[in-house]
N, C-alpha and C positions, 0 to 999 in steps of 0.2 A: 406899706400896704399897696401902693401903686405898683411896686416891683412884682408883688405876688400876682396881681391881676394881669399884668402883661405876660408873666410866665404861664399862667393858666390858659390865657387866650392863645398863646403860641402852641400849647399842647393840643387844644381843641382843633386848631387849624391843621396840625400835623397829622393826626390820626386818619382822617379821610384820605389824605394823600398816600399814606402807607398802604391802606386798603386797596386803593385804585391800582397802585403799582403791582401789588401781589396778584390781583385778579388778572391783570394784563399779562403778567409772566406766566401764569397757569394756562391762559388761553393760547399763548404763542408756543408753548412747549409741545413738540410733536409726540404722538402716542407711539410707543415702540410696538412694532409688528413683526411677525415671523416672515422672513422673506424667502423661505424655501427649506426643503428637507435635504440633508446631506446623505448621499448613498455612494456605494462603490460598484464598479463593474467587477465581475469575478475574473480571476486568472486560474488556469488549469494546472493542478499538480499531478504528478505521476507517482503512483505507489507501486513499487516493485515487491511482490510477495514471493518469497523463495522458500520452498519446502526441501528439507534435506534429511537424510537418515544418518544417525550416529550409531556405529557398530562397535560393540565391545567384544573383541575376539580373545578367547583364552585358549592357548595351545594345549593339545592333549599331552598327558604325561608320558605316553608311549609313542610320540611323534617320530622319534628317531628310528623306530622299528617298523614303521608303516610299510615301507617298500620291501624289506626283507621278509616280513611275515605275511603280508597281505597283497603285496604287489602294487600298492598305491604310491604313485610318484608325486613329487612336488608338494608335499604336505608342509604347511606352515608350522614352524617350531618356535615362533616368537609371538607372545601375546601383544596386542596393540589395540588402540582406539582409532578408528578411521571414520571420515565423513565423506558423503557423496551427495551432490545436488540432484534431487529427483525431478523437480518441476519449478518453472518460473512463470508467474502470472503478472500481467501489467494491467492495472486499473487506474482510474482517474478520480480526483476529488477537486473541490473548488474552495478557494479562499479569497478574501478581498484583495484586489490589486492595488497596492499603495500608489501606483503611478496613474491610476484612473479613479479619482475621487471627484464627485460632482455635487452641485446643489441645484435643486429644482428652481425654476423661475416662475413665470406667470401662470401657474396652474394650481389647482386645489391639491395640496400635498396629501390630504386624507384619502385620495384615490389610490395611493401607492401602497404596495405590499413589499416588505423587505424580508430577506432571509435572516436567520438567527445571527449571521455574521455581518449584517448590514449591507448586503448586496441587493440590487434591484431584482425582485422576484415576480412582480405582477403589477398591473395597472387596472383598477376597477374590476378585479377578478375575484372569484371565490377560490381561495387557495387551500389545498390540503395541508394538514399539519407538516411543518418543515422540520428537518433534522440537519444539524450541522455536521461537518466531517468528524468521524470518530478517530481519536488519536490511536496510533499504533505504538505499542510498548515492546521493546526488545530487552531481554535479560541475558547478558553475556556470561554471567556466572551460572553455569548449568548445574542442576542437581545431580548427585551421584545416583546411578541406576539402583532402584530399590532391590532388584534381584539380579546380582551379578552371576554370570555363568560359573558353575561349580561342578566338580565330578564327585559322584557319590558311590558309583558301582566299581570299586577297586577290589580286585581279587588278591588274596594272600597265598595263592597256590605256589608252593616252592618245591614241588615234586621233581621238576626237571633239573637234573644236576648238570654241572659243567657250565652254567651260565650265572650271570650276576642276578641278585634278587630282582632288580628292575626288569631285566630281560626275561626272567622267569615269569613274572607277573604279566608282561606283555604277551608272552607266548600263550599263557592261559587265557587271556582275553581274546587273542586271535582264534584259539581253538573254540571258544564259546561262540564266536561269530560264525565260524564255519559249521558248527553243529546246529545253530539256529537256522541257517540257510538250508542245510540238508533236511532238517525236520520239516520246514515249510514246503520244500519240494516234494517230500514224501506225502504230506497231507494233500497237496494240490493234485498229485497224480494218483492218489488213492492206494498207495502201496503199503500203508500201515495195516497191521492185523486188526486193530481196534479202531475202525473208522467211525467218525462221529456221525450218527444218524440224524442228529439235530443240526439244522442249518445255522442256528444262532451259536451253538457251541463250536461249530466249525469255524465261524468267523472270529470268535473269541480266542480260539487257539492260535489262529494266524496272527491276530493282533498282538498277542502276548509274545510270540516269537519275533515279531517286528520290533517291539520295544527292547527285547534282549539284544537283538542285533544292533539297533541304533545306539543304545547306551554304551555298548562295548566298542562300537566303531568310533564314537566320539572321543574315546580314550586315545585314539591314534590321530584322527583328523581335527580334533578340537571342537569347540562349540562357541556360539555367538548369540548375543542378545542385541535387539535392534530397537531404537527409539527414534521417533520422528519429531522434528522441530520445524516451526514456521517462523520466519523473520520477515519484517516489513521495513522498507526503506522509502522515505518520501523525498521527492526531488521536484524542484520548480524549474522548468525549462526557461531559458532566456527568450526574449521576443524574436531574436534573430536566429535561434537554434543553438544547439549545444553538441559538441563533439568531444569524445574521449574523457568525459567527466567521471571520476571515480565515485561510486556510491557506497561501496563497502569492500572489504577484503575477505578472502576465503582461503583456508588451508586444509589439506586432506587430513592432517593430524589434529589441528586446533579448532577447526570449524569456522564459524562466523566471527569476524573481527571488525572493529570500527575502521573506517578508512584511514585513520591516523596511525594504525598499528601496521608497520611494515613487515610483520612476521608472515602475512599472507599475501597472496597474489591479488591484484586489483580486479574487481568486477566493474566494468564501465558501461555507460549509457551514451548513446547517440540519439539526438532528436533533431531531425532535419525536415524542413518544409517540403511536402510532396505536392501540395495543391494550395494556392493562395486565392482568396476571393478576388473578384474583379474590382477594378478601381471605381471609385465614386467621387465625383467632383464636390460633394458636400461634406466630405470627411477628411480630405487631405489636401495639402497645398500642392500647387503645380510644381512637380519635381519628378525625377525618375520614379515611376510607380504611381503617378497620379493620372487624372483623367486626360491630361494632355499627352500622355504617353501610354495608351491603353495596352500596348503589347508587353509592357514590363509589369512585374508583380508590384502590388501596392504595399507600401510600408504602413505599419499601424499608425493611426493618428494619435497624437498626444492630446492630453486633456486641454491644454491651453490652445492648441491649434484648432481644435474642433468645437471649442466652447461657444463660439459665435455662430455656429451652424444651426442652432436650434434655440428659439426664444424660450422654450419651456425648460431647457437644460436637461432633457431626457435623452439618453443615448443607449444603444445596445451594441453587442459585439457580433461580428461575422467571423467565426473561427476559421483557422487554416487546418488542413489535414496534414499530419506529420508522420513520417516514417520513424519508428522507434526500434532501436536495436540494443540488446543487452548481450555483452560478450565478456569472456574471461580469457585474457591474453588473446590467442588466435582462435579460440573456440566460441562460436556463436551459440548463445543459450536460448534466446527468444527474439522474435520480431513481431511487430504489429503496426497497424495504422490507426491513429486516433485523432479526433479534433482537439486542437490546442487553442484556447481563447486568445492568449496574449500574442500569438504569432499571426493572428488575423488583423482585422481592421475594426475601427469604431465608427458607427454611423448614427446620425440623429434620427429620432423617431418622427415620422411624418405628422405634421400638426393636425391634419384632419382625423387622426386616430385618437386625439387627446381631448375631445369635446365631451367626454362622459358617455358616449353612445357605444363604446367598444370596450371589450374586456381583453386584455393582453397578458399572456403568460410567457415566461422566459425559462430556457433550460438552465438549471442551477450550475452545471459544470462549466458552461461556456458563455453564458449571458446572451445567447442567440434567441431570437423569437421562436417560441414553441407553438403558440396559437394566437389568432386574432378572431374574436367572436363578436358579432354585433348583438347588442342587447335587444330583447324583445320589448 
């Protein structure tokens, strides 16, 4: 009995102690808080949009007789498919730069607006609906033309003796061409006995003669169908520039090819800085291209090097202007100058703009400041 009382007393004394230790542990455990919002600065991608024409040429069945019967020289007598580049356009798009990822510091993260890809888009601003970069899809397996060229007006006239059946038919087609031309000349000069008094009938007669001449002439010169294709190629320039990078290959017979297919000749891109932003001692260390050497171009600041320059952790980009050239072997296809974000510098946002009294917007392609507006 005495042992039971001692055990019960020990339990009564132990429970308050457990309760006190639990309370103290809860009070001393820190509350987890969000210490910032992660965002990226954008880098600029280059999209090369190339338009080309695919020509399906079918040689005429009477091509061998074009010069002897009609005096037409250098007529193609072999059917072939050929490609020709018509136009090259260079546009830009933005995507998150994996080398420039930051976290906000001692500011209200709810003031920030991010793009659909997580790049800094605005601060305390009313932003329009944002759209991410649209993907470009290329199909290298091309469809067969729905209407391949074909010859339907073939004469079976074999009245001319002493020639092969093919040459006889060619001679008959040549005679039809010359007859149509002569009839058109007679109508135009008004030498026919029955001249068309009606202007509409006059034009219809001329048009019908043109069709006869054209359809017979194609039997000698051949006919072709044309289809246009547009291909897009995305390329991310390096921060220091790019020279002689192959973006795709092209062949006059095969058309567009991936850059890994050596059947075609390479189409290359050069991206070289033409103008770099001035140095700033808050965004780069003292080195060639820093504030201590203002005459030299400034190298882009890395995330770690510039992270201590702003207590808020908010940065923007000052892009560089780059010369862009697209060439195929020794042939220059296109040139342009465009701002490229990653070839410029990274700068901290001034602290006086982050007190909630200003609205700031950034250009989505480069991360540069678009506007700073003081709230009313």
